VEXDREN-2710 file (C-alpha; in Angstrom, 1 decimal):
% VEXDREN-2710
k/r/px/py/pz
1/UNK/-4.5/-1.0/15.2
2/UNK/-4.9/2.7/14.5
3/UNK/-2.6/4.9/12.3
4/UNK/-3.7/8.5/11.6
5/UNK/-3.0/10.1/8.4
6/UNK/0.6/10.8/8.0
7/UNK/1.9/7.8/9.8
8/UNK/5.5/7.0/8.9
9/UNK/6.7/3.9/7.3
10/UNK/9.0/2.5/4.8
11/UNK/6.6/1.8/1.9
12/UNK/6.6/-1.6/0.3
13/UNK/4.6/-1.3/-2.9
14/UNK/2.0/-3.9/-3.3
15/UNK/3.0/-6.4/-5.9
16/UNK/0.5/-6.7/-8.7
17/UNK/0.6/-9.4/-11.4
18/UNK/-0.7/-9.5/-15.0
19/UNK/-4.1/-11.2/-15.1
20/UNK/-4.8/-13.7/-17.9
21/UNK/-6.0/-12.0/-21.0
22/UNK/-9.4/-13.8/-20.7
23/UNK/-9.9/-12.9/-17.1
24/UNK/-13.6/-13.5/-16.1
25/UNK/-14.0/-16.3/-18.6
26/UNK/-15.0/-19.7/-17.2
27/UNK/-11.8/-21.4/-16.1
28/UNK/-10.5/-24.9/-15.2
29/UNK/-7.5/-25.3/-13.1
30/UNK/-5.9/-28.7/-13.8
31/UNK/-3.0/-30.7/-12.5
32/UNK/-3.0/-29.3/-9.0
33/UNK/-3.4/-30.8/-5.5
34/UNK/-6.8/-29.6/-4.6
35/UNK/-7.7/-29.5/-0.9
36/UNK/-11.5/-30.3/-0.5
37/UNK/-13.5/-30.7/2.6
38/UNK/-13.4/-34.4/2.6
39/UNK/-10.3/-35.3/0.7
40/UNK/-7.2/-33.9/-0.9
41/UNK/-7.2/-34.7/-4.6
42/UNK/-3.8/-35.1/-6.5
43/UNK/-3.7/-34.2/-10.1
44/UNK/-7.2/-32.7/-9.6
45/UNK/-9.1/-29.9/-11.2
46/UNK/-11.3/-27.0/-10.2
47/UNK/-14.0/-25.4/-12.3
48/UNK/-14.9/-21.8/-12.1
49/UNK/-17.8/-20.3/-13.9
50/UNK/-18.6/-16.6/-13.1
51/UNK/-18.3/-16.0/-9.3
52/UNK/-18.8/-19.6/-8.3
53/UNK/-17.3/-23.0/-8.3
54/UNK/-19.0/-25.2/-10.8
55/UNK/-19.5/-29.0/-11.3
56/UNK/-19.1/-29.0/-15.1
57/UNK/-17.0/-26.9/-17.3
58/UNK/-18.7/-24.8/-20.1
59/UNK/-17.4/-25.4/-23.6
60/UNK/-15.7/-21.9/-23.7
61/UNK/-13.7/-22.6/-20.6
62/UNK/-10.1/-21.7/-20.5
63/UNK/-7.6/-24.4/-19.0
64/UNK/-4.9/-23.4/-16.9
65/UNK/-2.4/-26.2/-16.0
66/UNK/-0.9/-25.8/-12.6
67/UNK/1.1/-29.1/-11.8
68/UNK/3.1/-29.1/-8.6
69/UNK/0.8/-26.5/-7.0
70/UNK/-1.8/-26.6/-4.3
71/UNK/-5.3/-25.0/-4.7
72/UNK/-6.8/-24.1/-1.3
73/UNK/-9.8/-22.1/-0.2
74/UNK/-9.4/-18.3/0.2
75/UNK/-8.3/-17.3/3.7
76/UNK/-10.8/-15.8/6.1
77/UNK/-9.5/-13.3/8.8
78/UNK/-11.7/-12.8/11.8
79/UNK/-9.6/-10.2/13.4
80/UNK/-7.7/-7.5/11.4
81/UNK/-7.1/-3.8/12.1
82/UNK/-5.5/-2.7/8.7
83/UNK/-2.7/-3.0/6.3
84/UNK/-0.9/-1.3/3.4
85/UNK/-0.3/1.8/5.6
86/UNK/-4.1/2.1/6.2
87/UNK/-6.0/1.8/9.5
88/UNK/-9.6/0.4/9.8
89/UNK/-10.1/2.3/12.9
90/UNK/-9.1/5.8/11.7
91/UNK/-8.7/5.7/8.0
92/UNK/-11.1/7.1/5.3
93/UNK/-13.2/4.7/3.1
94/UNK/-10.5/4.9/0.5
95/UNK/-7.8/4.0/3.2
96/UNK/-9.9/1.0/4.4
97/UNK/-10.1/-0.3/0.7
98/UNK/-6.5/0.0/0.4
99/UNK/-5.9/-2.0/3.6
100/UNK/-8.5/-4.7/2.3
101/UNK/-6.8/-4.9/-1.1
102/UNK/-3.3/-5.4/0.6
103/UNK/-4.6/-8.4/2.4
104/UNK/-6.3/-9.8/-0.6
105/UNK/-2.9/-9.8/-2.3
106/UNK/-1.9/-12.2/0.4
107/UNK/-4.8/-14.6/0.0
108/UNK/-7.3/-13.2/2.4
109/UNK/-10.5/-13.1/0.4
110/UNK/-12.9/-12.6/3.3
111/UNK/-12.0/-10.2/6.2
112/UNK/-13.7/-8.8/9.3
113/UNK/-12.4/-5.3/10.0
114/UNK/-11.5/-4.7/13.7
115/UNK/-11.4/-1.5/15.7
116/UNK/-9.4/-0.7/18.7
117/UNK/-10.3/1.1/22.0
118/UNK/-11.6/4.6/21.5
119/UNK/-14.3/7.0/22.7
120/UNK/-17.7/5.5/22.4
121/UNK/-19.0/8.2/20.1
122/UNK/-16.1/7.9/17.9
123/UNK/-16.5/4.1/17.7
124/UNK/-20.2/4.4/16.8
125/UNK/-19.1/6.8/13.9
126/UNK/-16.6/4.2/12.7
127/UNK/-19.2/1.5/13.0
128/UNK/-21.3/3.4/10.5
129/UNK/-18.6/3.8/8.0
130/UNK/-17.5/0.1/8.2
131/UNK/-21.0/-1.1/7.9
132/UNK/-21.4/0.7/4.7
133/UNK/-18.4/-1.3/3.3
134/UNK/-19.9/-4.5/4.8
135/UNK/-23.2/-3.8/3.0
136/UNK/-21.1/-3.4/-0.3
137/UNK/-19.5/-6.7/0.3
138/UNK/-16.0/-5.4/0.8
139/UNK/-15.7/-6.8/4.4
140/UNK/-17.6/-9.5/6.1
141/UNK/-18.5/-7.2/9.1
142/UNK/-17.2/-5.4/12.1
143/UNK/-15.3/-6.5/15.1
144/UNK/-15.0/-4.3/18.2
145/UNK/-12.0/-5.0/20.2
146/UNK/-12.2/-2.6/23.2
147/UNK/-13.1/-0.5/24.9
148/UNK/-14.8/-3.2/27.1
149/UNK/-11.5/-4.8/28.3
150/UNK/-9.4/-5.1/31.5
151/UNK/-6.9/-2.3/32.4
152/UNK/-4.9/-5.3/33.9
153/UNK/-4.5/-6.9/30.4
154/UNK/-5.0/-3.9/28.2
155/UNK/-2.1/-4.6/25.8
156/UNK/-1.7/-1.8/23.3
157/UNK/-4.9/-0.2/24.2
158/UNK/-5.3/3.3/25.7
159/UNK/-6.0/2.8/29.4
160/UNK/-7.9/6.2/29.8
161/UNK/-10.3/5.1/27.2
162/UNK/-11.4/1.7/28.7
163/UNK/-14.8/1.2/30.3
164/UNK/-16.9/-1.5/31.8
165/UNK/-19.1/-3.6/29.4
166/UNK/-22.4/-2.2/30.4
167/UNK/-25.1/-3.6/28.0
168/UNK/-26.4/-0.2/27.2
169/UNK/-22.9/0.7/25.8
170/UNK/-22.5/-2.5/24.0
171/UNK/-25.9/-2.1/22.5
172/UNK/-24.9/1.3/21.1
173/UNK/-22.0/-0.2/19.2
174/UNK/-24.2/-3.1/17.9
175/UNK/-27.0/-0.6/16.8
176/UNK/-24.4/1.6/15.1
177/UNK/-23.3/-1.3/12.9
178/UNK/-26.7/-1.8/11.4
179/UNK/-26.7/-5.5/11.5
180/UNK/-23.0/-5.8/10.4
181/UNK/-21.5/-6.3/14.0
182/UNK/-19.9/-9.7/14.0
183/UNK/-17.9/-9.8/17.2
184/UNK/-17.2/-7.9/20.4
185/UNK/-14.1/-8.6/22.5
186/UNK/-14.9/-8.4/26.3
187/UNK/-13.2/-8.8/29.6
188/UNK/-16.4/-10.7/30.9
189/UNK/-15.3/-10.5/34.6
190/UNK/-16.0/-6.8/34.6
191/UNK/-19.3/-5.3/35.9
192/UNK/-21.8/-5.8/33.2
193/UNK/-19.8/-8.5/31.4
194/UNK/-22.0/-11.5/31.7
195/UNK/-25.2/-9.5/30.9
196/UNK/-23.3/-8.2/27.8
197/UNK/-22.5/-11.6/26.7
198/UNK/-26.1/-12.7/27.0
199/UNK/-27.1/-9.6/24.9
200/UNK/-24.6/-10.3/22.2
201/UNK/-25.8/-13.9/22.1
202/UNK/-29.4/-12.8/21.7
203/UNK/-28.4/-10.4/18.9
204/UNK/-26.4/-13.0/17.1
205/UNK/-23.1/-11.3/17.5
206/UNK/-20.1/-13.3/18.7
207/UNK/-19.0/-12.7/22.3
208/UNK/-15.3/-13.1/22.5
209/UNK/-13.4/-13.3/25.8
210/UNK/-10.1/-11.4/25.5
211/UNK/-7.8/-8.7/27.2
212/UNK/-9.1/-10.4/30.4
213/UNK/-7.9/-11.1/33.9
214/UNK/-10.6/-13.6/34.5
215/UNK/-10.2/-16.6/36.7
216/UNK/-10.9/-20.1/35.5
217/UNK/-14.3/-20.1/37.1
218/UNK/-15.2/-16.7/35.8
219/UNK/-14.3/-17.8/32.3
220/UNK/-16.5/-20.9/32.6
221/UNK/-19.4/-18.6/33.8
222/UNK/-18.9/-16.5/30.7
223/UNK/-18.9/-19.4/28.3
224/UNK/-22.1/-20.7/30.0
225/UNK/-23.6/-17.2/29.4
226/UNK/-22.8/-17.5/25.6
227/UNK/-19.2/-16.6/24.8
228/UNK/-18.0/-18.6/21.9
229/UNK/-14.6/-17.2/21.0
230/UNK/-11.1/-16.6/22.6
231/UNK/-9.5/-13.5/21.3
232/UNK/-5.9/-14.2/20.5
233/UNK/-5.6/-17.1/23.0
234/UNK/-2.5/-16.8/25.4
235/UNK/-2.0/-13.1/24.6
236/UNK/-3.5/-10.4/26.9
237/UNK/-4.7/-13.0/29.5
238/UNK/-3.2/-14.7/32.6
239/UNK/-0.8/-17.5/31.8
240/UNK/-1.8/-21.0/32.6
241/UNK/-1.0/-22.0/36.2
242/UNK/-1.1/-25.4/37.9
243/UNK/-3.1/-24.0/40.9
244/UNK/-4.8/-21.1/39.1
245/UNK/-5.5/-22.5/35.6
246/UNK/-7.1/-19.2/34.5
247/UNK/-8.9/-18.5/31.3
248/UNK/-6.6/-20.5/28.9
249/UNK/-7.5/-23.8/30.4
250/UNK/-11.3/-23.0/30.4
251/UNK/-11.1/-21.8/26.8
252/UNK/-9.2/-24.8/25.5
253/UNK/-11.3/-27.5/27.2
254/UNK/-14.7/-26.4/26.1
255/UNK/-16.0/-27.4/22.8
256/UNK/-18.1/-24.4/22.5
257/UNK/-15.1/-22.1/22.1
258/UNK/-13.1/-21.3/18.9
259/UNK/-9.7/-20.0/19.8
260/UNK/-7.9/-17.4/17.8
261/UNK/-4.1/-17.8/17.3
262/UNK/-1.7/-15.4/15.8
263/UNK/0.9/-17.6/14.1
264/UNK/3.7/-15.1/13.3
265/UNK/6.4/-16.5/15.5
266/UNK/6.3/-13.5/17.8
267/UNK/3.0/-13.8/19.7
268/UNK/3.3/-17.6/20.2
269/UNK/6.0/-20.2/20.8
270/UNK/5.4/-23.2/18.5
271/UNK/4.9/-25.3/21.6
272/UNK/2.0/-23.1/22.6
273/UNK/0.4/-23.4/19.2
274/UNK/0.9/-27.2/19.3
275/UNK/-0.8/-27.2/22.9
276/UNK/-3.8/-25.4/21.4
277/UNK/-4.1/-27.7/18.4
278/UNK/-3.8/-30.8/20.6
279/UNK/-6.6/-29.7/23.0
280/UNK/-8.8/-27.9/20.5
281/UNK/-8.1/-29.4/17.1
282/UNK/-8.3/-27.6/13.8
283/UNK/-12.0/-27.4/13.9
284/UNK/-11.9/-25.1/16.9
285/UNK/-8.8/-23.0/15.8
286/UNK/-9.0/-19.9/13.7
287/UNK/-5.7/-18.4/12.5
288/UNK/-5.9/-14.6/12.6
289/UNK/-3.5/-11.7/11.7
290/UNK/-4.5/-9.1/14.4
291/UNK/-2.8/-7.0/11.7
292/UNK/-2.0/-3.3/12.1
293/UNK/-1.4/-0.6/9.4
294/UNK/2.2/-1.9/8.8
295/UNK/1.1/-5.3/7.4
296/UNK/2.3/-5.3/3.8
297/UNK/3.8/-1.8/4.2
298/UNK/7.0/-1.8/6.2
299/UNK/9.0/-0.8/9.3
300/UNK/8.7/2.8/10.8
301/UNK/6.8/4.7/13.4
302/UNK/3.0/4.5/13.5
303/UNK/0.2/5.5/15.9
304/UNK/-2.3/3.3/17.8
305/UNK/-4.7/5.8/18.9
306/UNK/-2.8/8.2/21.2
307/UNK/0.0/5.5/21.5
308/UNK/3.2/5.6/19.3
309/UNK/4.2/2.3/18.0
310/UNK/7.7/1.3/16.5
311/UNK/7.9/-1.4/13.9
312/UNK/11.2/-3.0/13.6
313/UNK/12.1/-6.2/11.7
314/UNK/8.2/-6.7/11.2
315/UNK/7.5/-6.7/15.0
316/UNK/5.2/-3.9/16.3
317/UNK/5.8/-2.6/19.8
318/UNK/4.7/0.4/21.8
319/UNK/7.4/3.0/22.1
320/UNK/6.8/3.7/25.6
321/UNK/7.2/0.2/27.2
322/UNK/7.7/-2.4/24.4
323/UNK/4.3/-4.0/24.6
324/UNK/3.5/-5.9/21.4
325/UNK/1.0/-3.9/19.4
326/UNK/-0.8/-6.1/17.0
327/UNK/1.2/-7.7/14.2
328/UNK/2.3/-7.2/10.7
329/UNK/1.2/-10.7/9.6
330/UNK/-0.6/-11.7/6.4
331/UNK/-2.4/-15.0/6.2
332/UNK/-0.2/-16.5/3.5
333/UNK/2.7/-16.3/5.9
334/UNK/0.6/-17.9/8.6
335/UNK/-0.3/-20.7/6.3
336/UNK/3.4/-21.4/5.3
337/UNK/4.6/-21.2/8.9
338/UNK/1.8/-23.7/10.0
339/UNK/3.0/-26.3/7.6
340/UNK/6.8/-25.7/7.5
341/UNK/7.6/-24.6/11.1
342/UNK/4.7/-25.9/13.2
343/UNK/4.4/-29.2/11.4
344/UNK/0.7/-29.1/10.7
345/UNK/-0.9/-30.9/7.7
346/UNK/-1.9/-28.9/4.8
347/UNK/-5.5/-30.0/5.5
348/UNK/-5.4/-28.7/9.2
349/UNK/-4.0/-25.4/8.0
350/UNK/-6.8/-25.0/5.6
351/UNK/-9.3/-25.7/8.2
352/UNK/-7.9/-23.1/10.6
353/UNK/-7.5/-20.6/7.9
354/UNK/-10.6/-21.0/6.0
355/UNK/-13.3/-23.5/7.1
356/UNK/-13.4/-22.8/10.9
357/UNK/-13.6/-19.0/10.6
358/UNK/-16.2/-19.2/7.8
359/UNK/-18.3/-21.5/10.0
360/UNK/-17.9/-19.2/12.9
361/UNK/-19.1/-16.2/10.9
362/UNK/-22.2/-18.2/9.7
363/UNK/-20.8/-18.1/6.1
364/UNK/-19.9/-21.7/5.5
365/UNK/-22.7/-22.0/2.9
366/UNK/-20.8/-19.6/0.5
367/UNK/-17.1/-19.5/1.5
368/UNK/-14.4/-21.5/3.4
369/UNK/-14.1/-24.6/1.2
370/UNK/-13.8/-25.5/-2.5
371/UNK/-17.3/-26.9/-3.3
372/UNK/-19.7/-26.4/-6.2
373/UNK/-22.0/-23.5/-5.6
374/UNK/-19.7/-21.7/-3.2
375/UNK/-17.9/-18.5/-4.2
376/UNK/-14.8/-19.0/-6.4
377/UNK/-12.4/-17.8/-3.6
378/UNK/-9.1/-19.5/-3.8
379/UNK/-5.4/-19.3/-3.3
380/UNK/-2.7/-21.0/-5.4
381/UNK/0.5/-22.1/-3.6
382/UNK/3.6/-23.6/-5.0
383/UNK/5.4/-26.8/-3.7
384/UNK/7.1/-24.5/-1.0
385/UNK/3.7/-23.0/0.0
386/UNK/4.5/-19.6/-1.5
387/UNK/1.6/-17.7/-2.8
388/UNK/1.4/-17.8/-6.7
389/UNK/-2.2/-16.7/-7.2
390/UNK/-5.4/-15.4/-5.5
391/UNK/-8.9/-15.4/-7.0
392/UNK/-11.9/-13.7/-5.3
393/UNK/-15.4/-14.3/-6.6
394/UNK/-14.1/-15.7/-9.8
395/UNK/-11.7/-12.9/-10.7
396/UNK/-7.8/-13.2/-10.3
397/UNK/-6.5/-10.6/-7.6
398/UNK/-3.1/-12.1/-8.1
399/UNK/-1.7/-14.2/-10.9
400/UNK/-1.6/-17.0/-11.6
401/UNK/2.3/-16.9/-11.5
402/UNK/3.5/-20.1/-12.9
403/UNK/7.1/-19.3/-13.8
END
């Protein structure tokens, strides 16, 4: 969600923590509950050597005892527009790095940068900047949310900038991202929608159904054409009806679809989240933030393109009509809510926050689970599921905070 320079907010300085004096040295975390892909090990240990998880500890490894804590994989966010007062759509490279760091402080070690609806030429320019950061390893790629969405379900997108998803226009964005386009959200019922889904599938880019007014039958047709993701399921699409089941039913019932959920307590009622998990299971659910600039920053007035947004008590809404305008969520909060409010197991929360999105991005060989050979991306949580440490690529971003 876009905030231009000079956006107003009540600053919340990012909390930084002293790193161990021997940061970068091979490390063994011991005494924790370690959540692995196949089992949860109590009083376990995890070995980090360089940027990777290792099988055996070098002789010079430092040992950090973390009893009463959980060690889980670093979180993977498929859908994120900014944070720390910085926008991925309108900010400079320095601003974008600030937003990325804000989310890393909250456990997101891998992030796809999302844009919002804008003029096509402007978006191709942003794609170029974001692709450079992806090539540098700062982000995992680019997600275009809009402008190819339905005016009937536009949410907090500028209606005058929307357009039909003609394949030639979709191709312009893909080409501008120089191989770093990861996902495009489309209202697939619009003219050109199905052909664009086929184009995206051919190019290895995720076609996501979202901000759509499609019927059940139209959604099934889009899935058959190659769509594989539901953009923030339930939000910005027709509600489920008993005679007109709409896109929600089609997206939940098809094993080819991974559904995004915004678990902030505002976008979804807990019963809706439970419904999604019951039908899709953790292997087909990806928790996302859909975060805007205010994430990790504070309440105040912001801009979403030409649209003014008021953030109050952590909830972002358009000033003109009160429409929800993204979120201020961070994934550590989504994890804690999943376990303490929604009643999910720690293992299912880990799957939805790490393993499933990593697999969807085609990155499961390097991230998404705690296994030897994969990147040492991890989050340390206490017994109340509060974040106490974050490691990315073997270096502490936060902590560990053990007292």
